[in-house]
VEXPA-640936 format. One line per 5 residues: for each residue y, x negated, z negated of C-alpha. Coordinates in steps of 0.001 Angstrom, whole numbers, plus 500000, padded with zeros to 6 digits. Layout:
% residues N
Y:X:Z  ...
END
This chain:
% residues 277
895760:867388:983871  899059:865542:984213  901157:866262:981128  904516:865755:982879  903706:867020:986356
906881:867380:988490  909196:866818:985513  912439:864952:986311  913072:862448:983524  916386:860604:983250
915511:857383:981397  918163:854916:980287  917176:851290:979805  913946:851891:981691  913645:848515:983390
912427:846454:980427  910607:846628:977115  909725:850029:975690  911669:851748:978469  909589:850047:981141
906375:851125:979405  907733:854665:979220  908641:854658:982908  905061:853702:983811  903576:856267:981446
905825:859079:982676  905001:858310:986299  901281:858185:985510  901565:861673:984000  903150:863118:987144
906869:862855:986375  909580:861661:988721  911473:858998:986807  915145:858106:987177  915757:854654:985714
919383:854128:984716  919826:850497:983673  921972:847394:984117  919693:844844:985796  919589:845832:989465
916890:843312:990315  914583:844645:987603  915421:848235:988525  914288:847599:992091  911148:845829:990920
910172:848729:988681  910898:851363:991328  908804:849414:993845  906010:849397:991289  906281:853110:990507
906632:854287:994112  909016:856146:996393  909151:859371:994383  911248:857641:991732  914899:856620:991613
916756:853605:990232  920484:853690:989434  922669:850851:988207  924368:852302:985139  926186:851041:982061
925614:853799:979494  928679:852725:977524  930904:853792:980443  931297:857542:980756  932154:857551:984459
929030:855511:985231  926796:857962:983378  928501:860949:984989  927885:859419:988421  924231:858680:987584
923628:862248:986401  925280:863621:989540  923138:861362:991743  920012:862541:989954  920914:866186:990548
921779:865445:994174  918325:863956:994753  916123:866200:992599  918193:869311:991862  917376:869358:988150
916780:867293:985029  913965:868264:982676  914393:865516:980097  916837:862818:979070  915346:859834:977265
918086:857773:975608  916339:854427:975379  919038:851915:976374  920076:849739:973467  921077:846290:972305
919989:844571:969093  922361:841677:968507  923888:840248:966392  921581:839345:963491  924272:839105:960825
925469:840768:957631  928311:843203:958128  931181:840952:957016  930207:838324:959599  929999:840823:962453
932946:840571:964830  934920:843513:966141  933500:842874:969602  929903:842777:968363  930389:845974:966351
931994:847786:969279  929309:846653:971725  926541:847998:969493  928279:851308:968913  929236:851726:972569
925738:851142:973923  923486:852516:971184  925518:855563:970166  928213:856231:972750  925512:855989:975424
923768:859006:973870  927063:860888:973798  927615:860211:977486  924180:861274:978725  924279:864531:976780
927918:865258:977664  927162:865016:981369  923539:866144:981362  923676:869122:979011  924228:871836:981606
921198:870704:983583  919053:870607:980435  920282:874082:979559  919180:875342:982967  915739:873754:982711
915308:874423:978978  914465:870753:978850  914315:868193:976104  916032:865109:974745  914295:862040:973363
916048:859187:971583  914627:855735:970914  915428:854955:967310  913899:852364:964992  912243:852286:961601
915181:850189:960365  917433:853229:960783  915570:854691:957818  914601:851709:955650  917348:849178:956530
916924:845566:957564  918284:842278:956296  920781:840451:958481  921087:843366:960916  923608:845761:959372
925522:846956:962432  922332:847498:964437  920676:849497:961657  923823:851616:961415  923433:852640:965049
919791:853581:964526  920619:855579:961414  923264:857304:963515  920685:858127:966164  918455:859718:963515
921318:861899:962294  922325:862794:965849  918756:863773:966686  918586:866254:963828  922044:867703:964438
921456:868079:968179  918116:869739:967470  919947:872380:965443  922774:872800:967935  920560:873058:970999
917627:875104:969673  919363:878294:970782  919239:876953:974335  915503:876194:973985  916264:872459:974251
914099:870324:971983  915474:867049:970568  913308:864343:969001  913256:860593:968411  910633:857851:968258
910906:855264:965512  908964:852035:966129  908745:849036:963794  907850:845756:965524  906874:845979:969209
905992:843048:971452  908504:842986:974279  910162:840197:976235  913058:840206:973760  910789:839903:970719
908660:837206:972391  911829:835233:973108  913039:835676:969537  909633:834595:968210  909651:831415:970333
913068:830460:968949  911986:830531:965295  911801:827146:963572  909903:825805:960575  906361:826183:959353
906214:829965:959540  903582:831653:961683  905852:834457:962850  903215:836155:964974  900962:836443:961932
903921:837706:959921  904756:840369:962490  901124:841453:962570  901090:841552:958786  904036:843891:958288
902028:846638:959999  899228:847929:957728  897090:848684:960784  896959:844910:961219  898820:844087:964417
902189:844229:966130  901638:846448:969178  902857:846414:972750  905222:849082:974041  902467:851266:975449
901767:852745:972001  905347:854023:971887  905204:855262:975474  902125:857370:974714  903990:859147:971909
907009:859640:974176  904806:861322:976784  903557:863718:974131  907039:864540:972820  908337:865302:976330
905311:867419:977211  904526:871055:976521  901979:869840:973970  904998:869261:971681  906624:872606:972529
907173:873545:968861  908425:870145:967683  912154:869498:967391  914345:867428:965084  911477:865043:964426
911952:861292:963891  908428:860278:964860  907304:856961:963315  905250:854773:965650  905042:852004:963132
901445:851324:962164  902430:852346:958634  905053:849588:958230  907190:851813:956016  904435:852619:953522
904062:851299:949980  904839:847953:948353  903273:845064:950219  903702:841291:949941  903429:839952:953461
905430:836774:952933  903247:834333:951053  900346:834285:953490  902354:833054:956455  904186:829940:955267
903120:826773:953514  904799:824974:950642  908371:823788:950246  911280:826098:949650  911093:827956:952964
910620:831682:952757  910653:834630:955105  913096:837429:954572  911314:840674:955366  912425:841841:958829
914981:839012:958867  916974:839848:961961  913923:840919:963948  914921:843063:966945  912474:845591:965631
912193:848057:968486  913143:845968:971509
END
């Protein structure tokens, strides 16, 4: 049985990373996926891969008029929206707060938080009609913090708070609101970051080691949880920040010493890692 059969899912940032894995998983479970993202070339590639029942829209989630237009286009094509998955996000810069520029701060807030505001502002009426659901892509760092990533973690903490408040506000409309909270996930962005690291540190081993289950996963593990949360199998779950972290948040663990040799070089735990991208 297809868990999302004939559901219309509006997915932001669905052309790469976790969003791309979600788009594939939603389509495989019978949904019609609307990918709202910035990279038109990638959007077209993903839609060609998924098939003609799906829709790609160039959309900057930080711009309200762009989101409004994308929602209207979705309703024009499909007549309804059953779920909004707020996945679009940026992860830079990797800096402490006092070194973060006004532009960097505003970019993070505009994409990671204002983007959620825009999709719900313009998509709420349709979700009310369908008694649909909202899913937000958060990050474990929104709960536990992260060195050298203050502004980014602030946006993810904001997403966690928004998820819970929206769950309370929208329960009376039978709209469920949840979030997924990954730790490290192998995506193009993380692979690129890993390749740029210098020194004698085996970063891949380090990233595997911070997850007690023993490995840093690909985005499909997150996508599988997202399918569940958008399906009727999760019909009595709302306000949940679902960790998909391999236990990375659990206990006191020393994962540093095993992955570097000698000298005065050390690894700062989660030192600027774009943890969910």
